[in-house]
C-alpha positions in Angstrom: 38.3 -1.4 -15.4 35.7 -2.7 -18.0 33.5 0.2 -17.9 33.8 3.8 -16.8 30.2 5.6 -16.0 29.4 9.2 -16.6 25.9 9.8 -15.4 23.9 12.7 -14.4 23.4 11.4 -10.6 23.8 8.5 -8.2 20.3 7.1 -9.1 21.2 6.9 -12.7 24.4 5.3 -11.8 22.7 2.6 -9.8 20.5 1.9 -12.5 23.1 1.7 -15.3 25.4 -0.6 -13.3 22.6 -3.3 -13.0 21.6 -3.0 -16.4 25.0 -3.4 -17.6 25.3 -6.6 -15.5 21.9 -7.9 -17.0 22.9 -7.2 -20.6 26.2 -9.2 -20.2 24.6 -11.7 -17.9 27.4 -11.4 -15.5 26.9 -10.1 -12.0 30.8 -10.3 -11.5 30.8 -7.3 -14.0 29.7 -5.1 -11.2 33.3 -5.1 -9.8 34.6 -3.9 -13.1 32.5 -0.8 -13.5 34.0 2.5 -12.1 32.1 5.8 -11.4 33.9 8.8 -13.4 31.0 11.3 -12.8 29.5 12.3 -10.4 32.7 11.3 -8.4 32.3 11.8 -4.7 28.8 13.1 -5.0 26.5 12.4 -2.1 23.3 10.5 -2.5 21.5 13.8 -2.6 22.6 14.3 -6.2 23.4 18.0 -5.2 26.3 18.2 -7.5 24.7 16.0 -10.6 22.8 16.9 -13.4 23.4 17.4 -17.1 25.5 20.5 -16.6 28.2 18.5 -14.9 28.0 15.7 -17.5 28.8 18.3 -20.2 31.7 19.8 -17.9 33.1 16.4 -17.5 33.2 15.6 -21.4 35.1 18.8 -22.0 37.6 18.1 -19.1 41.0 16.4 -19.6 39.7 14.0 -16.9 37.3 12.4 -19.5 40.2 11.8 -21.9 42.6 10.5 -19.2 40.0 8.0 -18.2 40.5 6.0 -21.4 43.8 5.0 -20.2 42.1 3.1 -17.2 39.0 1.7 -18.7 38.0 -0.2 -21.7 34.8 1.6 -22.6 33.0 4.7 -21.4 29.2 5.0 -20.8 27.6 8.4 -20.8 24.1 8.7 -19.6 22.0 11.8 -20.0 18.3 12.6 -19.9 16.6 14.3 -22.9 13.8 16.2 -21.0 15.6 19.4 -20.5 17.4 19.5 -23.8 15.4 22.8 -24.5 17.3 24.8 -21.6 19.9 27.4 -22.3 23.4 25.8 -22.6 22.1 22.3 -23.2 20.2 24.0 -26.3 19.1 21.1 -28.4 16.0 21.8 -30.6 14.0 18.8 -30.1 11.7 19.7 -33.4 11.9 18.7 -37.0 12.5 21.2 -39.8 8.6 22.0 -39.8 8.7 23.0 -36.3 6.9 19.7 -34.9 8.1 18.4 -31.6 9.9 15.1 -32.2 8.0 11.9 -30.8 10.4 9.4 -32.0 13.0 8.4 -29.3 15.3 7.3 -32.0 15.3 10.9 -33.4 15.4 12.7 -30.1 18.4 10.3 -29.0 20.3 11.1 -32.2 20.1 14.8 -31.7 21.2 14.8 -28.2 24.2 12.3 -29.2 25.4 15.1 -31.5 25.3 17.7 -28.6 27.4 15.0 -26.5 29.8 14.6 -29.4 30.2 18.3 -29.8 31.1 18.5 -26.1 33.7 15.8 -26.3 35.3 17.5 -29.5 35.4 20.8 -27.7 37.8 19.2 -25.3 40.1 17.9 -27.8 39.4 17.7 -31.8 38.9 14.4 -33.4 39.0 12.8 -29.8 35.6 11.2 -30.6 36.3 9.8 -34.0 39.6 8.2 -32.6 37.7 6.6 -29.5 34.1 6.3 -30.8 34.5 2.4 -30.7 34.8 2.7 -26.9 32.2 5.3 -26.1 28.6 4.0 -25.3 25.8 6.5 -25.0 22.9 5.8 -22.6 20.6 8.6 -23.8 17.4 8.2 -21.7 14.3 9.6 -23.5 13.1 11.7 -21.7 14.4 10.3 -18.5 15.7 7.2 -16.9 12.4 7.1 -14.9 10.6 6.2 -18.1 12.9 3.1 -18.3 12.0 2.1 -15.0 8.3 2.8 -15.3 8.3 0.4 -18.6 10.2 -2.2 -16.5 7.7 -2.4 -13.7 4.4 -1.5 -15.8 2.1 -4.4 -16.4 0.7 -2.1 -19.3 1.3 -3.6 -22.8 0.6 -0.6 -24.8 3.3 2.0 -23.3 6.0 1.5 -26.0 6.0 5.1 -27.3 5.6 6.7 -23.8 8.3 9.2 -23.2 7.0 11.8 -21.1 6.3 12.2 -17.3 8.5 9.5 -16.1 8.9 10.3 -12.5 5.1 10.7 -12.0 4.3 7.6 -14.1 6.7 5.3 -12.0 5.5 6.9 -8.8 2.0 5.8 -9.6 3.2 2.6 -10.9 5.1 1.8 -7.6 2.1 2.8 -5.5 0.2 -0.2 -6.7 2.5 -2.9 -5.1 3.6 -3.4 -1.5 7.0 -4.5 -2.6 8.0 -0.9 -3.9 5.4 1.2 -2.3 8.0 2.3 0.3 10.0 4.0 -2.5 7.2 6.6 -3.1 7.0 9.7 -1.1 3.7 11.7 -1.1 4.0 15.2 -1.8 1.7 18.2 -1.9 -1.9 17.2 -2.7 -2.1 14.0 -4.7 1.1 14.2 -6.6 3.7 11.5 -5.9 7.3 11.7 -5.7 10.0 9.0 -5.8 12.5 8.9 -2.9 15.6 9.5 -5.2 18.7 7.9 -3.8 21.4 5.2 -4.9 20.0 2.4 -2.8 16.3 2.9 -4.0 17.3 2.7 -7.4 19.5 -0.2 -7.0 16.7 -1.9 -5.7 14.3 -0.9 -8.4 16.6 -2.3 -10.8 17.8 -5.2 -8.9 15.9 -7.5 -11.5 18.6 -6.6 -14.2 21.3 -8.0 -11.7 19.6 -11.0 -10.3 20.6 -14.1 -12.4 16.9 -15.5 -12.3 15.2 -12.4 -13.6 17.9 -10.6 -15.7 17.1 -12.2 -19.2 13.4 -11.2 -18.7 14.2 -7.7 -17.5 16.6 -7.0 -20.3 14.5 -8.3 -23.0 11.2 -6.9 -22.0 12.6 -3.5 -21.9 14.3 -3.9 -25.1 11.1 -4.7 -26.7 9.1 -1.6 -25.1 11.6 1.2 -25.1 13.5 2.5 -28.2 16.1 4.5 -26.3 17.0 1.3 -24.3 17.2 -0.6 -27.2 19.8 1.8 -28.9 21.8 1.6 -25.6 21.9 -2.2 -25.6 22.7 -2.7 -29.2 25.7 -0.3 -28.8 27.1 -3.2 -26.2 25.9 -6.2 -27.7 24.4 -5.8 -31.5 
C-alpha cells in the first residue's frame, strides 16, 4: 500500500483519503490507501479519538505497518491538547496562548514523536522520511469550513470549527442536509464517514481537485504544512 492512515475517527479518515487523492491528482490512489487506526470502528466513532491515536503510536502494530505501507499519515486535532494525558501546553514562554498554527502544530508534532519513541527508541529518527503529520489546528472541521467558506478573510481562523462549518453548510441547499439542529439555535454536524466523504468530494473530483487543494493551501497554515510534507 502507498499510504497507511492513523486518524482520530472515520470522519477524519474520509477527509484525508480524498485530500490525498487531490494533492497527488490521482483518484486511483484511493485504492492504495489503507486504514490502520481506527480499524474496525463503526461510523459512530465510539472507539476513536486522540487517546486511541496515542495508543496506536506506542503499539508494535504501528511499527509493523511499515512493512506493508510506504508512508504513514498521522492525523490529530489540537483543540484538546491541554487535556490530561495529551498534556501539550499551547502557550509561549510568557504564558500567552499560541495563535500561530505553525507553532501549535510544531508543539503537537513533538508529542506525537514522543509517543512513537516511547514504543521503540530511535524509531522515529530511522523512519521520519516515511511519516507524514496531518495536524489539524484546531480541528479538521476548520479545514472543511475554509474549504466551503466564501469569506476571504478567514486565513488565521483556528477555533470553533464544528460550529463555523455547520453555519456555513446551513447556507446552501447542497450541503444543508449534513447539518443537524441541536438545542436552541446551536447547529451540529451529522458526523459519519459518508457525510465527510461528500463534504470533501471536491478534493477527489478531477474537475475540482486543483482548486480545492490550492485554495485551502492558501488559507490554512496547518493544511499547508501537511501538503508540503507530501509535495514540497
